[in-house]
MDTraj code that builds the backbone (N, CA, C; nanometers):
import mdtraj as md
import numpy as np

residues = "MET LEU ASP ALA LEU TRP THR GLY GLU PRO VAL SER PHE ARG GLY GLU HIS LEU THR ALA THR ASP VAL THR MET LEU PRO ARG PRO VAL GLN GLN PRO ARG ILE PRO VAL TRP CYS GLY GLY ARG TRP PRO ASN LYS ALA PRO PHE ARG ARG ALA ALA ARG TRP ASP GLY VAL MET PRO THR HIS ALA GLY TYR GLY LEU GLY GLN THR MET PRO PRO ASP ASP LEU ARG ALA VAL LEU ARG TYR THR LEU GLU HIS ARG SER SER GLY GLY PRO PHE ASP VAL VAL LEU GLU GLY ARG THR ASP GLY ALA ALA PRO ASP ARG GLY GLY LEU HIS VAL ALA GLY TYR ALA GLU ALA GLY LEU THR TRP TRP ILE GLU ALA LEU GLY TRP TRP ARG GLY THR PRO GLU ASP ALA LEU ALA ARG VAL ARG GLN GLY PRO PRO VAL LEU PRO GLY SER".split()
xyz = np.array([
    [18.6370, 19.0268, 20.1405],
    [18.5037, 19.1119, 20.2338],
    [18.5507, 19.0302, 20.3665],
    [18.5739, 18.9307, 20.3512],
    [18.6083, 18.7974, 20.4661],
    [18.7284, 18.8772, 20.5528],
    [18.8228, 18.9108, 20.4828],
    [18.9624, 18.9379, 20.5606],
    [18.9204, 19.0867, 20.6802],
    [18.8377, 19.1519, 20.6008],
    [18.8152, 19.2768, 20.6578],
    [18.7163, 19.2134, 20.7674],
    [18.6331, 19.1547, 20.7649],
    [18.5162, 19.1436, 20.8206],
    [18.6142, 19.0681, 20.9736],
    [18.7213, 18.9697, 20.9175],
    [18.8407, 18.9139, 21.0808],
    [18.8513, 19.0428, 21.1325],
    [18.8829, 19.1612, 21.0984],
    [18.9454, 19.2179, 21.1845],
    [18.8263, 19.2781, 21.2996],
    [18.7561, 19.2405, 21.3323],
    [18.6775, 19.3045, 21.4304],
    [18.6336, 19.4237, 21.4133],
    [18.6707, 19.5126, 21.2884],
    [18.5866, 19.6155, 21.2588],
    [18.4802, 19.6349, 21.2228],
    [18.4374, 19.7691, 21.1846],
    [18.3006, 19.7764, 21.1305],
    [18.3734, 19.7723, 20.9745],
    [18.2811, 19.6906, 20.9095],
    [18.2918, 19.6713, 20.7450],
    [18.1706, 19.7248, 20.6788],
    [18.1802, 19.8314, 20.5563],
    [18.0965, 19.8377, 20.4607],
    [18.1386, 19.8229, 20.3423],
    [18.0747, 19.7522, 20.2799],
    [18.1489, 19.7358, 20.1264],
    [18.0298, 19.6459, 20.0168],
    [18.0215, 19.7531, 19.9358],
    [17.9207, 19.7197, 19.8326],
    [17.9905, 19.6837, 19.6857],
    [17.9980, 19.5670, 19.6519],
    [18.0771, 19.4831, 19.5275],
    [17.9079, 19.4177, 19.4265],
    [17.9989, 19.3665, 19.3278],
    [17.8887, 19.2993, 19.2364],
    [17.8106, 19.2001, 19.3108],
    [17.8917, 19.1372, 19.4138],
    [17.7791, 18.9956, 19.4323],
    [17.7959, 19.0017, 19.5798],
    [17.8542, 19.0850, 19.6795],
    [17.8491, 19.0737, 19.7906],
    [17.8396, 19.2498, 19.8788],
    [17.7478, 19.2418, 19.9617],
    [17.7142, 19.3855, 20.0356],
    [17.7482, 19.3800, 20.1785],
    [17.7832, 19.4737, 20.2409],
    [17.7931, 19.4465, 20.3895],
    [17.7816, 19.6503, 20.4353],
    [17.6890, 19.6527, 20.5029],
    [17.6515, 19.7639, 20.5409],
    [17.7024, 19.7741, 20.7144],
    [17.8016, 19.8216, 20.7356],
    [17.8353, 19.8200, 20.9069],
    [17.8216, 19.7266, 20.9693],
    [17.8726, 19.6096, 20.8821],
    [17.8545, 19.4845, 21.0124],
    [18.0244, 19.4692, 21.0617],
    [18.0146, 19.4527, 21.1895],
    [18.1294, 19.4122, 21.2713],
    [18.1082, 19.2439, 21.3204],
    [18.1976, 19.1712, 21.3035],
    [18.2217, 19.0250, 21.3001],
    [18.2878, 19.0052, 21.4096],
    [18.1849, 18.9468, 21.5391],
    [18.2690, 18.9083, 21.7077],
    [18.2118, 18.8153, 21.7162],
    [18.3281, 18.7104, 21.7914],
    [18.4321, 18.7787, 21.8176],
    [18.5352, 18.7252, 21.7244],
    [18.6501, 18.8115, 21.7291],
    [18.7890, 18.8294, 21.5989],
    [18.8507, 18.6586, 21.6369],
    [18.8439, 18.6211, 21.5054],
    [18.9551, 18.4842, 21.5309],
    [19.1241, 18.4989, 21.6007],
    [19.1035, 18.4102, 21.6904],
    [19.2087, 18.4048, 21.7802],
    [19.3678, 18.3964, 21.6919],
    [19.3662, 18.3656, 21.5684],
    [19.5026, 18.3478, 21.5037],
    [19.5088, 18.4617, 21.3978],
    [19.6293, 18.5288, 21.4457],
    [19.6776, 18.6416, 21.4186],
    [19.7965, 18.6490, 21.3044],
    [19.8437, 18.7393, 21.1783],
    [19.7121, 18.7987, 21.1469],
    [19.5640, 18.7929, 21.1439],
    [19.5394, 18.6644, 21.0996],
    [19.3978, 18.6044, 21.0425],
    [19.4235, 18.4652, 21.0207],
    [19.3100, 18.3758, 21.0161],
    [19.3072, 18.2579, 20.9700],
    [19.3646, 18.2426, 20.8158],
    [19.4066, 18.1610, 20.7695],
    [19.4805, 18.1271, 20.6533],
    [19.3772, 18.1041, 20.5734],
    [19.3935, 18.1150, 20.4463],
    [19.3023, 18.1313, 20.3433],
    [19.3723, 18.0751, 20.2337],
    [19.3201, 17.9329, 20.1971],
    [19.3577, 17.8426, 20.1017],
    [19.2474, 17.8388, 19.9903],
    [19.3224, 17.8701, 19.8659],
    [19.2044, 17.8857, 19.7389],
    [19.2316, 17.7649, 19.6722],
    [19.1162, 17.6959, 19.6152],
    [19.1337, 17.5888, 19.5445],
    [19.1129, 17.6168, 19.3834],
    [19.1563, 17.5022, 19.3280],
    [19.1348, 17.5455, 19.1929],
    [19.1649, 17.4291, 19.1089],
    [19.1273, 17.4228, 18.9825],
    [19.1507, 17.2915, 18.8702],
    [19.2368, 17.3360, 18.7810],
    [19.3194, 17.3079, 18.8022],
    [19.4270, 17.2846, 18.6868],
    [19.3869, 17.2463, 18.5968],
    [19.4341, 17.2973, 18.4654],
    [19.5328, 17.3835, 18.4108],
    [19.4489, 17.4822, 18.3647],
    [19.3157, 17.5258, 18.5072],
    [19.2569, 17.6804, 18.4448],
    [19.3476, 17.7492, 18.5566],
    [19.3984, 17.8611, 18.5142],
    [19.5091, 17.9540, 18.5584],
    [19.4410, 18.0489, 18.6849],
    [19.3149, 18.1057, 18.6337],
    [19.3105, 18.2388, 18.6761],
    [19.2675, 18.1769, 18.8690],
    [19.2011, 18.0632, 18.8958],
    [19.2341, 18.0632, 19.0624],
    [19.3826, 18.0244, 19.1228],
    [19.4911, 17.9939, 19.0272],
    [19.6012, 17.9829, 19.0734],
    [19.6876, 18.1513, 19.0939],
    [19.6592, 18.2555, 19.0330],
    [19.6445, 18.3423, 19.0357],
    [19.5892, 18.4346, 19.1536],
    [19.4718, 18.3906, 19.1846],
    [19.4312, 18.4104, 19.3118],
    [19.4966, 18.3831, 19.4119],
    [19.5147, 18.2620, 19.4225],
    [19.5594, 18.1820, 19.5645],
    [19.6911, 18.2405, 19.5780],
    [19.7914, 18.2803, 19.4752],
    [19.8982, 18.3732, 19.4929],
    [19.8976, 18.4799, 19.5960],
    [19.7572, 18.5244, 19.5897],
    [19.7502, 18.6314, 19.7026],
    [19.6954, 18.6211, 19.8269],
    [19.7181, 18.4785, 19.8594],
    [19.6671, 18.4498, 19.9612],
    [19.7429, 18.3655, 20.0625],
    [19.7161, 18.2588, 20.1227],
    [19.8402, 18.2165, 20.2104],
    [19.8330, 18.0555, 20.1746],
    [19.7994, 18.0047, 20.0543],
    [19.7886, 17.8567, 20.0180],
    [19.6802, 17.8294, 19.8828],
    [19.7269, 17.7075, 19.8388],
    [19.6499, 17.6541, 19.7356],
    [19.6364, 17.4916, 19.7539],
    [19.4913, 17.4882, 19.7284],
    [19.4705, 17.3519, 19.7114],
    [19.3995, 17.2829, 19.5597],
    [19.5158, 17.2778, 19.4565],
    [19.4626, 17.2116, 19.3426],
    [19.3983, 17.0633, 19.3089],
    [19.3521, 17.0652, 19.2135],
    [19.2802, 16.9300, 19.2010],
    [19.3025, 16.9360, 19.0261],
    [19.3236, 16.8434, 18.9336],
    [19.3619, 16.8403, 18.8015],
    [19.2234, 16.8028, 18.7289],
    [19.2376, 16.8430, 18.6029],
    [19.0977, 16.8551, 18.5173],
    [19.1201, 16.6787, 18.4491],
    [19.2323, 16.6303, 18.4803],
    [19.2742, 16.5258, 18.3856],
    [19.2378, 16.4207, 18.4902],
    [19.2125, 16.4350, 18.6358],
    [19.2135, 16.2964, 18.7062],
    [19.1058, 16.2954, 18.7622],
    [19.0170, 16.1688, 18.8146],
    [18.9043, 16.1479, 18.8535],
    [18.9238, 16.1561, 18.9826],
    [18.7772, 16.0919, 19.0640],
    [18.7724, 16.0464, 19.1848],
    [18.8527, 15.8961, 19.2204],
    [18.9649, 15.9004, 19.3021],
    [19.0450, 15.8188, 19.3672],
    [19.1780, 15.8381, 19.2902],
    [19.2143, 15.9696, 19.1904],
    [19.3439, 15.9637, 19.1487],
    [19.4025, 16.1156, 19.1932],
    [19.5076, 16.0796, 19.1631],
    [19.5647, 16.2333, 19.2770],
    [19.6603, 16.2394, 19.1252],
    [19.6660, 16.4127, 19.1119],
    [19.7736, 16.4646, 19.0294],
    [19.9188, 16.3563, 19.0624],
    [19.9713, 16.3427, 18.9468],
    [20.1342, 16.3111, 18.9745],
    [20.2181, 16.4194, 19.0701],
    [20.3200, 16.4196, 19.1106],
    [20.3965, 16.5188, 19.1621],
    [20.4563, 16.6022, 19.0822],
    [20.4787, 16.5845, 18.9267],
    [20.5270, 16.6856, 18.8605],
    [20.3880, 16.7653, 18.8161],
    [20.2892, 16.7634, 18.8015],
    [20.1735, 16.8696, 18.7923],
    [20.1655, 16.9502, 18.9073],
    [20.1948, 16.8324, 18.9985],
    [20.1639, 16.9744, 19.1079],
    [20.2881, 17.0811, 19.1305],
    [20.4489, 17.0219, 19.0768],
    [20.5128, 17.1123, 19.0640],
    [20.5174, 17.2466, 18.9685],
    [20.4012, 17.1703, 18.8749],
    [20.3615, 17.2980, 18.7570],
    [20.2771, 17.3957, 18.8388],
    [20.1816, 17.3612, 18.9090],
    [20.1140, 17.4372, 18.9635],
    [20.1457, 17.5129, 19.0296],
    [20.2784, 17.4728, 19.1299],
    [20.3091, 17.5615, 19.2301],
    [20.4112, 17.6746, 19.1547],
    [20.4750, 17.6246, 19.0500],
    [20.5974, 17.7330, 19.0241],
    [20.4739, 17.8332, 18.9267],
    [20.3722, 17.8010, 18.8951],
    [20.2736, 17.9109, 18.8032],
    [20.2491, 18.0132, 18.9301],
    [20.1900, 17.8964, 19.0295],
    [20.0900, 18.0145, 19.1772],
    [20.2276, 18.1105, 19.1974],
    [20.3683, 18.0647, 19.2313],
    [20.4586, 18.1753, 19.2805],
    [20.4955, 18.2170, 19.1927],
    [20.5120, 18.2168, 19.0376],
    [20.5131, 18.3296, 18.9863],
    [20.4796, 18.4478, 18.9878],
    [20.3026, 18.3945, 19.0477],
    [20.2414, 18.5317, 19.0450],
    [20.2216, 18.5867, 19.1797],
    [20.3095, 18.5345, 19.2903],
    [20.2731, 18.5715, 19.4276],
    [20.4045, 18.6926, 19.4646],
    [20.2893, 18.8061, 19.4855],
    [20.3753, 18.9319, 19.5286],
    [20.4282, 18.9380, 19.7063],
    [20.3745, 18.8628, 19.7458],
    [20.4392, 18.8831, 19.8775],
    [20.4498, 18.7811, 19.9490],
    [20.5172, 18.8291, 20.0431],
    [20.6412, 18.6979, 20.1273],
    [20.5389, 18.6182, 20.2212],
    [20.6466, 18.5690, 20.2894],
    [20.5535, 18.4854, 20.4169],
    [20.5091, 18.3614, 20.3840],
    [20.4732, 18.2550, 20.4800],
    [20.4249, 18.1097, 20.4602],
    [20.3105, 18.0911, 20.3792],
    [20.3701, 17.9758, 20.2460],
    [20.2403, 17.9582, 20.1769],
    [20.2219, 17.8443, 20.1644],
    [20.1070, 17.7491, 20.1770],
    [20.0692, 17.6351, 20.2304],
    [20.0320, 17.5377, 20.0951],
    [20.0703, 17.4716, 20.0584],
    [20.0293, 17.3445, 19.9222],
    [19.9772, 17.2313, 19.9962],
    [19.8536, 17.2298, 19.9648],
    [19.7673, 17.1301, 20.0046],
    [19.6871, 17.0148, 19.8566],
    [19.6660, 16.9228, 19.9253],
    [19.6476, 16.8119, 19.8147],
    [19.5885, 16.6966, 19.8912],
    [19.4391, 16.6604, 19.8479],
    [19.3945, 16.4995, 19.8451],
    [19.4229, 16.3986, 19.7740],
    [19.4595, 16.3237, 19.8713],
    [19.5010, 16.1939, 19.7716],
    [19.4614, 16.0471, 19.8651],
    [19.5263, 15.9839, 19.8007],
    [19.4762, 15.8312, 19.8836],
    [19.6018, 15.7422, 19.9028],
    [19.6391, 15.7163, 20.0193],
    [19.7456, 15.6379, 20.0640],
    [19.7162, 15.5147, 20.0854],
    [19.8192, 15.3844, 20.1208],
    [19.8009, 15.3128, 20.1716],
    [19.7754, 15.2343, 20.3205],
    [19.7164, 15.2754, 20.3934],
    [19.7611, 15.2618, 20.5410],
    [19.7806, 15.1661, 20.5895],
    [19.7620, 15.0223, 20.5309],
    [19.8081, 14.9054, 20.5555],
    [19.9587, 14.8943, 20.5151],
    [20.0707, 14.9679, 20.4803],
    [20.1737, 14.9558, 20.3851],
    [20.2736, 15.0011, 20.5343],
    [20.3540, 14.9543, 20.5558],
    [20.4597, 14.9730, 20.6539],
    [20.4803, 15.1275, 20.7000],
    [20.4502, 15.1718, 20.5814],
    [20.5135, 15.3224, 20.6108],
    [20.3926, 15.4437, 20.6178],
    [20.2343, 15.3505, 20.5964],
    [20.1037, 15.4019, 20.5828],
    [20.0931, 15.4580, 20.4580],
    [20.1837, 15.5003, 20.3780],
    [20.1920, 15.5797, 20.2152],
    [20.2869, 15.6770, 20.2352],
    [20.3668, 15.6691, 20.3022],
    [20.4530, 15.7933, 20.3244],
    [20.5484, 15.7840, 20.2161],
    [20.5591, 15.6873, 20.1490],
    [20.7014, 15.6855, 20.0145],
    [20.6118, 15.7726, 19.9049],
    [20.4628, 15.7145, 19.8874],
    [20.3895, 15.7518, 19.7844],
    [20.3612, 15.9337, 19.8543],
    [20.3685, 15.9827, 19.9848],
    [20.3667, 16.1094, 19.9797],
    [20.4898, 16.1681, 19.9595],
    [20.5701, 16.1516, 20.0117],
    [20.7056, 16.2084, 19.9752],
    [20.7635, 16.2390, 19.8425],
    [20.6930, 16.2028, 19.7439],
    [20.7055, 16.2578, 19.5818],
    [20.6563, 16.3718, 19.6033],
    [20.5175, 16.4005, 19.6203],
    [20.4631, 16.5436, 19.6912],
    [20.5584, 16.6280, 19.7348],
    [20.6118, 16.5733, 19.8625],
    [20.6385, 16.7094, 19.9483],
    [20.7645, 16.7239, 19.9165],
    [20.8272, 16.6218, 19.8226],
    [20.9536, 16.6791, 19.7555],
    [20.9232, 16.8048, 19.6235],
    [20.7920, 16.7636, 19.5887],
    [20.7233, 16.8793, 19.5014],
    [20.6592, 17.0169, 19.5719],
    [20.6684, 17.0271, 19.6981],
    [20.6578, 17.1393, 19.7826],
    [20.5406, 17.1302, 19.8328],
    [20.4613, 17.0252, 19.8665],
    [20.3647, 16.9691, 19.9556],
    [20.3903, 17.0150, 20.0881],
    [20.2886, 17.0757, 20.1641],
    [20.2868, 17.1144, 20.3257],
    [20.1526, 17.0558, 20.3683],
    [20.0461, 17.0057, 20.3146],
    [19.9618, 16.9309, 20.3807],
    [19.8983, 16.8323, 20.2876],
    [19.9182, 16.7219, 20.3674],
    [19.8414, 16.6111, 20.2932],
    [19.6893, 16.5726, 20.3552],
    [19.5666, 16.5704, 20.3034],
    [19.4568, 16.5039, 20.3032],
    [19.4182, 16.3906, 20.2884],
    [19.4042, 16.3331, 20.3336],
    [19.3830, 16.1917, 20.3100],
    [19.2023, 16.1900, 20.2960],
    [19.1837, 16.1117, 20.1382],
    [19.0882, 16.1241, 20.0770],
    [18.9789, 16.0407, 20.1244],
    [18.8682, 16.0124, 20.1734],
    [18.8222, 15.9185, 20.2495],
    [18.6440, 15.9450, 20.2239],
    [18.6717, 15.9966, 20.0891],
    [18.5320, 16.0015, 20.0254],
    [18.4494, 15.8956, 20.0018],
    [18.3271, 15.9027, 19.9703],
    [18.2285, 15.7568, 19.9434],
    [18.2808, 15.6576, 19.8403],
    [18.3187, 15.7073, 19.7656],
    [18.3771, 15.6071, 19.6562],
    [18.4857, 15.5454, 19.7170],
    [18.5484, 15.5547, 19.8188],
    [18.6369, 15.4644, 19.8256],
    [18.6200, 15.3774, 19.9576],
    [18.4916, 15.3838, 20.0050],
    [18.4256, 15.2404, 20.1283],
    [18.3473, 15.3307, 20.1936],
    [18.2998, 15.2077, 20.2658],
    [18.1861, 15.2616, 20.4044],
    [18.2707, 15.3448, 20.5208],
    [18.1626, 15.4120, 20.5780],
    [18.2402, 15.5121, 20.6917],
    [18.3302, 15.4287, 20.7917],
    [18.2963, 15.2967, 20.7999],
    [18.3514, 15.1828, 20.8875],
    [18.5231, 15.1498, 20.7795],
    [18.5061, 15.1884, 20.6971],
    [18.6232, 15.1728, 20.5873],
    [18.7041, 15.2886, 20.6574],
    [18.6540, 15.4396, 20.6408],
    [18.7408, 15.5435, 20.6425],
    [18.7509, 15.5413, 20.7838],
    [18.6589, 15.5231, 20.8920],
    [18.7494, 15.4962, 21.0089],
    [18.8724, 15.4021, 21.0626],
    [18.8425, 15.3280, 20.9744],
    [18.9920, 15.2090, 20.9635],
    [19.1003, 15.2714, 20.9230],
    [19.0894, 15.3395, 20.8407],
    [19.1954, 15.4383, 20.7655],
    [19.2559, 15.5490, 20.8753],
    [19.1559, 15.6124, 20.9588],
    [19.2018, 15.6947, 21.0084],
    [19.2860, 15.6526, 21.1609],
    [19.2316, 15.5247, 21.2123],
    [19.2842, 15.4502, 21.3086],
    [19.4301, 15.4128, 21.2573],
    [19.4308, 15.3967, 21.1225],
    [19.6216, 15.3620, 21.0797],
    [19.6996, 15.4776, 21.0835],
    [19.6631, 15.5802, 21.0871],
    [19.7270, 15.7133, 21.1087],
    [19.7799, 15.7440, 21.0294],
    [19.8435, 15.9024, 21.0186],
    [19.8842, 15.9468, 20.8858],
    [20.0485, 15.8759, 20.8106],
    [20.0220, 15.8926, 20.7012],
    [20.1701, 15.8731, 20.6212],
    [20.3189, 15.8544, 20.7259],
    [20.4342, 15.8161, 20.6951],
    [20.5250, 15.8180, 20.7720],
    [20.6113, 15.8722, 20.6720],
    [20.6926, 15.9927, 20.6571],
    [20.7786, 15.9973, 20.5240],
    [20.8755, 15.9499, 20.5739],
    [20.9677, 15.9424, 20.4768],
    [21.1049, 15.8646, 20.5031],
    [21.1801, 15.9644, 20.5788],
    [21.3094, 15.9335, 20.6685],
    [21.3384, 16.0276, 20.7758],
    [21.3041, 16.0792, 20.8818],
    [21.1948, 16.0583, 20.8821],
    [21.0962, 16.1589, 20.9818],
    [21.0657, 16.0249, 21.0908],
])
top = md.Topology()
chain = top.add_chain()
for i, resn in enumerate(residues, 1):
    res = top.add_residue(resn, chain, resSeq=i)
    for name in ("N", "CA", "C"):
        top.add_atom(name, md.element.get_by_symbol(name[0]), res)
traj = md.Trajectory(xyz[None], top)
């Protein structure tokens, strides 16, 4: 329904969980054809990744890893392989992962992220949750800047 609403045209829809009756959502998003939709999922559950294959990207977590832990690159490869097997359309497809890097390292954690980039990662989100420290700690990490990938 969100995809239809973003067209700026009137939408009527009746589903099991959502209903819209002659709804027009304005202004339309500037991005065309629309805002990218990234679908999250907890691997190894498969349904969220089949859903992600129909959209613009995937943001997986892994049932085997907890706060402060990132799935290994090989697990990301498995997620991406499965998701892309179910992808029927072409076009860009983002692979997003939240993880933790060492901003104090000379490459600000770039070598760590490089393994994920090789596995197909397109977006790295630095985890700055409550479990990582204070708001001041988060701000300090942001000020250190993003990871620097080898060769960039």
